[in-house]
C-alpha positions as CSV (number, residue, x, y, z in Angstrom):
1,M,47.0,100.5,102.2
2,R,47.6,98.3,99.2
3,R,47.2,94.6,99.9
4,H,49.5,91.8,98.6
5,R,48.3,88.5,97.4
6,F,49.7,86.5,100.3
7,G,50.2,89.4,102.7
8,R,48.4,88.0,105.8
9,L,50.0,84.6,105.4
10,A,53.5,86.3,105.1
11,A,52.9,88.5,108.1
12,G,51.8,85.5,110.2
13,F,54.9,83.5,109.2
14,A,57.2,86.4,110.0
15,A,55.6,86.9,113.4
16,L,55.8,83.2,114.2
17,Y,59.5,83.2,113.3
18,L,60.3,86.2,115.5
19,A,58.3,84.7,118.4
20,A,60.3,81.5,118.1
21,V,63.5,83.4,118.2
22,I,62.4,85.3,121.3
23,A,61.4,82.1,122.9
24,L,64.9,80.6,122.2
25,A,66.5,83.7,123.6
26,V,64.5,83.4,126.9
27,V,65.3,79.7,127.2
28,G,69.0,80.4,126.4
29,L,69.2,83.0,129.1
30,I,67.6,80.7,131.7
31,T,69.6,77.6,130.8
32,G,72.8,79.3,129.8
33,D,72.9,77.5,126.4
34,L,72.7,80.1,123.6
35,V,73.9,77.7,120.8
36,P,70.3,77.0,119.5
37,L,69.6,80.7,119.2
38,W,72.9,81.3,117.5
39,R,72.3,78.5,115.0
40,V,68.8,79.6,114.1
41,V,69.7,83.3,113.5
42,A,73.3,83.4,112.4
43,D,74.9,80.0,111.8
44,P,72.5,77.2,110.5
45,N,75.4,74.8,109.8
46,G,77.0,75.4,113.2
47,Y,80.5,76.3,111.9
48,T,81.2,78.6,114.9
49,A,78.8,77.0,117.5
50,D,81.8,75.8,119.6
51,Q,82.8,79.4,120.2
52,I,79.5,80.5,121.7
53,R,79.3,81.1,125.4
54,A,76.6,82.3,127.8
55,W,77.1,85.9,127.0
56,P,74.1,87.8,128.3
57,W,74.4,90.5,125.6
58,L,74.2,88.0,122.7
59,P,70.3,87.6,122.7
60,A,70.0,91.4,122.7
61,L,72.1,91.4,119.5
62,L,70.5,88.4,117.8
63,V,66.8,89.3,118.4
64,P,67.0,92.6,116.4
65,I,68.8,90.8,113.6
66,A,66.0,88.2,113.7
67,A,63.5,91.1,113.4
68,V,65.3,92.2,110.2
69,Q,65.2,88.6,108.9
70,A,61.4,88.4,109.7
71,W,60.8,91.5,107.7
72,A,62.8,90.1,104.8
73,Y,60.8,86.8,104.9
74,R,57.6,88.8,104.9
75,E,58.7,90.9,101.9
76,V,59.6,87.7,100.0
77,S,56.6,85.6,100.7
78,R,53.8,88.2,100.5
79,G,53.8,88.2,96.7
80,W,52.7,90.8,94.3
81,L,50.0,93.4,94.8
82,R,46.3,92.5,94.4
83,G,44.4,94.1,91.5
84,E,44.8,94.1,87.8
85,P,48.0,92.2,86.9
86,A,50.6,93.7,84.6
87,R,50.4,92.4,81.0
88,N,54.0,91.7,80.2
89,G,55.7,90.0,77.3
90,R,57.4,86.6,77.3
91,E,60.9,88.0,78.2
92,V,59.5,89.8,81.3
93,R,57.7,86.7,82.4
94,L,60.9,84.7,82.0
95,L,62.8,87.4,84.0
96,R,60.3,87.0,86.9
97,V,60.8,83.2,86.9
98,G,64.6,83.8,87.0
99,L,64.3,86.3,89.8
100,Y,62.1,83.9,91.9
101,A,64.6,81.1,91.2
102,M,67.4,83.3,92.7
103,V,65.2,83.9,95.7
104,V,64.8,80.1,96.2
105,Y,68.6,79.6,95.9
106,V,69.4,82.3,98.4
107,L,66.9,80.8,100.9
108,T,68.6,77.5,100.7
109,W,71.6,79.0,102.4
110,Q,69.4,79.5,105.5
111,L,68.7,75.8,105.7
112,P,70.9,73.4,107.8
113,I,72.0,71.4,104.8
114,P,75.6,70.4,103.9
115,Y,77.4,72.5,101.4
116,L,77.1,71.2,97.8
117,W,79.6,72.9,95.6
118,W,77.7,72.2,92.4
119,M,74.7,74.3,93.7
120,S,76.7,77.4,93.1
121,L,77.1,76.5,89.4
122,V,73.4,76.1,89.1
123,A,73.0,79.6,90.6
124,D,75.6,80.9,88.2
125,V,73.6,79.6,85.2
126,I,70.4,81.3,86.6
127,Q,72.4,84.6,87.1
128,L,73.6,84.5,83.5
129,V,70.0,84.1,82.3
130,V,68.8,86.9,84.5
131,I,71.6,89.2,83.3
132,W,70.7,88.6,79.7
133,L,67.0,89.0,80.3
134,F,67.6,92.3,82.1
135,F,69.6,93.4,79.1
136,R,66.6,92.7,76.9
137,V,63.8,93.9,79.2
138,L,65.4,97.3,79.8
139,S,65.8,98.0,76.1
140,G,62.8,100.3,76.0
141,T,63.8,102.5,79.0
142,T,67.6,102.5,79.1
143,R,70.1,103.6,76.6
144,R,72.3,101.0,74.9
145,W,75.7,101.7,76.4
146,P,74.5,101.3,80.1
147,R,72.8,98.0,79.1
148,V,76.0,96.8,77.4
149,L,78.0,97.8,80.6
150,M,75.6,95.7,82.7
151,L,75.8,92.8,80.3
152,V,79.6,92.8,80.2
153,T,80.3,93.3,84.0
154,G,77.6,90.9,85.1
155,T,78.8,88.2,82.6
156,L,82.5,88.5,83.5
157,S,81.6,88.4,87.2
158,V,79.7,85.2,86.8
159,V,82.3,83.6,84.6
160,H,85.0,84.5,87.1
161,D,82.9,82.8,89.8
162,V,82.4,79.7,87.7
163,V,86.1,79.4,86.9
164,T,87.1,79.9,90.5
165,T,84.6,77.3,91.8
166,I,85.7,74.6,89.4
167,A,89.4,75.3,89.9
168,Y,89.0,75.2,93.7
169,Q,87.1,72.0,93.5
170,S,89.7,70.4,91.3
171,G,92.6,71.5,93.6
172,N,94.0,74.2,91.2
173,Y,94.3,77.6,92.8
174,L,94.4,79.8,89.7
175,F,94.5,83.2,91.5
176,A,96.5,82.3,94.5
177,G,98.8,85.2,95.5
178,Q,97.5,87.5,92.8
179,N,96.6,91.0,94.1
180,W,94.9,92.1,90.9
181,T,91.8,89.9,91.4
182,W,90.1,92.7,93.3
183,A,89.3,94.1,89.9
184,L,87.2,90.9,89.2
185,D,85.6,91.1,92.6
186,I,84.1,94.5,92.0
187,L,82.4,93.5,88.7
188,W,79.3,92.2,90.4
189,S,78.8,95.4,92.4
190,L,79.3,97.5,89.2
191,W,76.6,95.4,87.5
192,L,74.2,95.9,90.4
193,V,74.8,99.6,90.7
194,S,74.3,100.2,87.0
195,L,71.1,98.0,87.1
196,L,69.7,100.0,90.1
197,V,70.2,103.2,88.1
198,A,68.3,101.7,85.2
199,Q,65.5,100.5,87.6
200,A,65.2,103.9,89.1
201,R,64.3,105.3,85.7
202,D,62.0,102.5,84.7
203,P,58.3,102.9,85.9
204,R,57.9,99.1,86.3
205,W,59.9,99.1,89.5
206,S,59.0,101.1,92.6
207,G,61.3,103.4,94.5
208,A,61.3,101.1,97.6
209,T,62.7,98.3,95.5
210,V,65.6,100.5,94.3
211,R,66.3,101.7,97.9
212,V,66.5,98.1,99.1
213,G,68.9,97.4,96.3
214,V,71.1,100.3,97.4
215,I,71.2,98.9,100.9
216,A,72.1,95.5,99.4
217,V,75.1,97.0,97.6
218,F,76.3,98.5,100.9
219,F,76.0,95.2,102.8
220,S,77.7,93.3,99.9
221,L,80.8,95.3,100.6
222,L,80.8,94.1,104.2
223,S,81.4,90.5,103.3
224,S,83.9,88.6,105.3
225,G,87.5,89.1,104.3
226,S,89.9,86.6,102.8
227,V,91.9,86.2,106.0
228,S,91.9,82.7,107.5
229,I,91.1,82.9,111.2
230,V,92.0,80.0,113.5
231,A,90.4,80.0,116.9
232,F,90.5,77.5,119.7
233,G,87.7,76.8,122.2
234,G,87.7,77.1,125.9
235,S,88.3,80.9,126.2
236,E,85.7,83.3,127.6
237,A,87.0,86.1,125.4
238,V,84.7,87.1,122.6
239,P,86.2,85.9,119.2
240,W,84.9,88.9,117.2
241,K,86.9,88.1,114.1
242,L,85.4,84.7,114.0
243,L,81.8,85.7,114.8
244,M,81.6,88.8,112.7
245,P,81.2,87.1,109.3
246,S,78.3,85.1,110.7
247,L,76.6,88.2,112.1
248,L,77.1,90.2,108.9
249,G,75.8,87.3,106.9
250,A,72.7,87.1,109.2
251,V,71.8,90.7,108.7
252,S,72.6,90.8,105.0
253,V,69.1,89.9,103.8
254,F,68.6,92.9,101.6
255,S,69.8,91.3,98.4
256,L,67.2,88.6,99.0
257,V,64.5,91.2,99.4
258,W,65.7,93.0,96.3
259,W,65.5,89.9,94.2
260,A,62.0,89.2,95.4
261,R,60.7,92.8,95.1
262,S,62.1,93.1,91.6
263,A,60.0,90.0,90.6
264,H,56.9,91.2,92.5
265,D,57.0,94.6,90.8
266,L,57.0,93.1,87.4
267,G,53.7,91.4,88.1
268,T,52.0,94.6,89.3
269,L,50.8,97.7,87.6
270,Q,52.8,100.4,89.2
271,P,51.1,103.8,89.7
272,P,52.6,106.6,87.6
273,A,55.2,108.4,89.5
274,P,54.9,112.2,89.5
275,R,57.7,114.0,87.6
276,T,59.3,116.6,89.8
277,E,61.7,119.3,88.7
278,P,64.9,119.7,90.9
279,V,64.8,122.7,93.3
280,R,67.8,124.9,92.8
281,A,69.2,127.1,95.4
282,R,70.0,130.8,94.8
283,A,73.4,131.7,93.5
284,R,75.7,133.2,96.1
285,W,78.5,135.7,96.1
286,W,81.5,134.1,94.4
287,P,84.4,134.4,97.0
288,L,82.8,132.1,99.6
289,P,82.0,129.2,97.2
290,V,85.6,129.5,95.8
291,V,86.9,129.2,99.4
292,A,84.9,126.0,99.9
293,I,86.3,124.6,96.6
294,V,89.9,125.5,97.4
295,L,90.1,124.4,101.0
296,P,90.3,120.6,100.3
297,L,93.1,121.3,97.7
298,V,95.4,122.9,100.3
299,P,96.4,119.7,102.3
300,A,96.3,117.7,99.1
301,A,98.8,120.1,97.5
302,V,101.2,119.9,100.5
303,N,101.0,116.1,100.5
304,L,101.6,115.8,96.7
305,A,104.6,118.1,97.0
306,Q,106.1,115.5,99.3
307,G,105.2,112.7,96.9
308,V,102.3,111.3,99.0
309,P,99.0,111.1,97.1
310,F,97.0,109.5,99.9
311,W,94.6,110.9,102.5
312,L,95.0,108.4,105.4
313,G,97.3,105.6,104.2
314,P,97.2,102.0,105.5
315,K,98.4,102.7,109.1
316,N,95.2,103.7,110.9
317,M,92.3,102.0,112.7
318,L,89.8,102.5,109.9
319,S,92.0,100.8,107.3
320,D,92.6,97.9,109.7
321,V,88.8,97.5,110.2
322,V,88.1,97.6,106.5
323,R,90.9,95.2,105.7
324,E,90.0,92.7,108.5
325,Y,86.2,92.8,108.6
326,T,85.3,93.2,104.9
327,G,86.2,91.6,101.6
328,S,88.5,92.6,98.8
329,E,85.8,94.8,97.1
330,A,85.4,97.1,100.1
331,T,89.2,97.2,100.5
332,A,89.6,98.2,96.9
333,Y,86.9,100.9,97.2
334,W,88.6,102.2,100.4
335,F,91.9,102.5,98.6
336,A,90.2,104.4,95.8
337,L,88.6,106.8,98.3
338,D,91.9,107.2,100.1
339,L,93.6,108.2,96.8
340,L,90.8,110.5,95.6
341,V,90.6,112.5,98.8
342,G,94.4,112.6,98.9
343,V,94.6,114.3,95.6
344,G,91.8,116.8,96.3
345,A,88.9,115.2,94.4
346,P,86.3,116.6,97.0
347,A,87.0,120.0,95.4
348,V,85.5,118.7,92.1
349,L,82.4,117.4,93.9
350,I,82.0,120.8,95.6
351,L,82.5,122.6,92.3
352,V,79.7,120.5,90.6
353,A,77.4,121.1,93.6
354,V,78.0,124.9,93.5
355,R,77.4,125.0,89.7
356,R,74.2,122.9,89.7
357,R,72.9,124.1,93.1
358,T,70.2,121.4,93.4
359,R,69.0,120.8,96.9
360,T,69.6,117.1,96.7
361,L,73.2,117.4,95.4
362,L,74.0,120.1,97.9
363,R,72.7,118.0,100.8
364,A,74.6,115.0,99.6
365,T,77.8,116.9,99.2
366,T,77.6,118.5,102.6
367,L,76.9,115.2,104.3
368,S,79.8,113.6,102.4
369,L,82.2,116.3,103.5
370,F,81.2,116.0,107.1
371,L,81.6,112.2,107.0
372,L,85.0,112.5,105.4
373,G,86.0,115.0,108.0
374,G,84.8,112.8,110.8
375,A,86.7,109.8,109.4
376,G,89.9,111.9,109.2
377,A,89.5,113.0,112.8
378,V,89.0,109.4,114.0
379,S,92.0,108.3,112.0
380,A,94.2,111.1,113.5
381,F,93.3,110.3,117.1
382,T,93.3,106.5,116.8
383,S,96.3,105.8,114.6
384,E,97.7,102.3,115.0
385,H,100.9,100.6,113.8
386,S,99.7,97.2,112.9
387,T,102.1,94.3,112.3
388,F,99.6,92.5,110.2
389,F,101.3,90.9,107.2
390,G,100.1,92.3,103.9
391,E,98.7,95.5,105.3
392,L,100.3,97.5,102.4
393,W,98.2,95.6,99.8
394,L,97.6,98.1,96.9
395,Y,99.7,100.7,98.6
396,P,103.3,101.5,97.5
397,E,105.5,99.9,100.1
398,S,108.3,102.4,99.6
399,L,106.2,105.2,101.1
400,Y,105.4,103.4,104.4
401,V,108.2,101.0,105.1
402,A,111.8,102.0,106.1
403,P,114.6,100.6,104.0
404,G,115.8,97.2,105.2
405,A,112.6,96.4,107.1
406,T,111.7,92.7,107.7
407,V,108.3,91.0,107.3
408,P,106.2,91.1,109.4
409,Y,106.8,94.8,109.9
410,E,107.4,96.3,113.4
411,G,106.1,99.6,114.6
412,S,109.5,101.3,114.3
413,Q,109.8,100.1,110.7
414,L,106.6,101.8,109.5
415,L,106.9,105.4,108.3
416,S,104.3,108.2,108.6
417,P,104.9,110.4,105.6
418,G,102.7,113.3,104.7
419,L,100.4,115.5,106.6
420,S,98.2,114.4,109.5
421,P,94.7,113.4,108.4
422,L,93.5,116.1,110.9
423,W,94.4,118.8,108.4
424,Y,92.2,117.1,105.8
425,A,89.4,116.8,108.4
426,L,89.6,120.5,109.2
427,A,89.5,121.5,105.5
428,L,86.7,119.2,104.6
429,T,84.6,120.2,107.6
430,A,85.1,123.9,106.9
431,S,84.0,123.4,103.3
432,G,80.9,121.6,104.5
433,L,80.0,124.4,106.9
434,I,80.4,127.0,104.1
435,L,78.0,125.1,101.9
436,L,75.6,124.6,104.8
437,L,75.6,128.4,105.6
438,L,75.4,129.5,101.9
439,Y,72.8,127.1,100.5
440,A,70.6,126.0,103.5
441,A,67.0,126.0,102.5
442,P,65.1,129.1,103.7
443,P,62.1,128.6,106.0
444,A,59.7,129.2,103.2
445,G,61.3,126.5,101.1
446,R,61.2,123.8,103.6
447,V,58.6,121.1,103.7
448,R,55.3,122.2,105.3
449,H,54.0,119.5,107.7
450,H,50.7,121.2,108.6
451,V,47.7,122.1,106.6
452,L,45.3,124.7,107.8
453,L,41.6,123.9,108.0
454,A,39.4,126.8,106.9
455,G,35.7,126.8,107.6
456,S,33.5,124.5,105.6
457,P,35.5,123.3,102.7
458,R,34.2,122.4,99.3
459,S,37.4,121.9,97.3
460,W,41.2,121.7,97.6
461,L,43.3,124.8,96.8
462,C,46.7,124.2,95.2
463,A,49.6,125.5,97.3
464,C,51.8,126.5,94.4
465,C,49.2,128.2,92.2
466,P,46.1,129.1,94.3
467,Q,43.9,129.7,91.3
468,R,43.9,126.0,90.6
469,T,41.5,123.7,92.6
470,W,40.4,120.1,92.4
471,P,37.4,118.3,94.0
472,A,37.3,117.6,97.7
473,A,37.0,113.9,97.0
474,L,40.7,113.8,96.1
475,S,43.4,113.5,98.7
476,R,45.4,116.3,100.2
477,T,48.3,115.6,97.9
478,A,47.8,115.4,94.2
479,T,49.4,116.4,90.9
480,C,49.4,120.1,90.3
481,P,47.3,120.7,87.2
482,S,49.7,123.5,85.9
483,R,53.1,122.2,86.9
484,G,52.6,118.5,86.6
485,R,54.2,117.6,89.9
486,S,53.1,116.4,93.2
487,T,52.2,119.1,95.7
488,W,50.3,119.8,98.9
489,A,47.0,121.6,99.1
490,R,44.9,123.4,101.7
491,W,41.2,123.7,102.2
492,S,39.4,126.5,100.4
493,R,35.8,127.8,100.5
494,A,36.0,128.4,96.8
495,S,33.7,126.2,94.8
């Protein structure tokens, strides 16, 4: 196991934090006062402390969240790996300083200090510097147009945040009532996604860092929505709409870990990653793949013939959850997904997967089809007619509201044009099953988990080309001398 510079100290701090949270949970269950536990884990400033009651399930929810936080604190504070440090240039060193500065800023939000609006402007300046340094540092491993995309999207996102903060502080609401601001809200996620793609191709960052960044992108979409919620104390009912933003914020520590790991990796010499060639599945008889491609187009064609280009529409439980418990970014992405599935875009994904036939792409396509089919089934069996004002945000009102309807809309005033989502669910699931049956990996192509021990070994025998051997002092997995990729090996008596 590779040791980090402050690994033991970081592990001790994380264990101490988790032990303190468990102690607060036990004390809270005994005394019936769970507010201290809530404030330590989810709400340092106590904005929602008045809503907390002696719910026995709350510690069981907060302790696992605290465990995730303890892991994040360990990842941040353990530092870079021991050993020979990476010899980087001036721009890389400045980028590390900027990344660590962002870590410090994010950690300040976990402290019980009053909100200071100018602190966000300081963070914006640091982010602008980091965006520019990423643009410069990635010049040797990333093409120019992705770097320009990162520079433009990141800069526009930070400028938008600066303008919004200053306007709000001065009492001028520049974007009040504007529905197009969702396009500005997604700029930061576009910057982060493009940066993660560049990091995945750069040997200076590890695969674990990139995976943490992907999780951070997902949790960034689950930010609290723009709906103002007013709650009054004294009720034993659980105010989920009020507590959910704090719970999501408490578990959304992956961006903090990504900032820290990105800085740690730049100070460490990363081991060379083995280059692997994608494994392609065998081509199959053409009628069945064509059936898998055509099936998602059938319900889409019927809906488009009726003038409805959407898969689910705004009137279902999933849309309500996305709109009420997430931010404008996730709502915009959900709308885009609803439109793409509604016009038959999954057929294009299936076509690409059938043409390329790589194992990774086929598995991802099959899983996506099953998830979309499940979402359609859930929407079909749990449809709701919400009277929430503004539920048709981004959707054409003429498709879903009867003429002469008044706001807020009533259930009888909301129309249900188009096919049931269950037809989409059946088509997508059938396409996924066809891909699974046609391109499932044969038993010989699956990962082998066992290595046979034969007699008294003297060397390792390569699995993919048995004429190749390497000394027994090396590990069981190594780079194949002939193919140049990581492989497994078995013992051999051959010298």
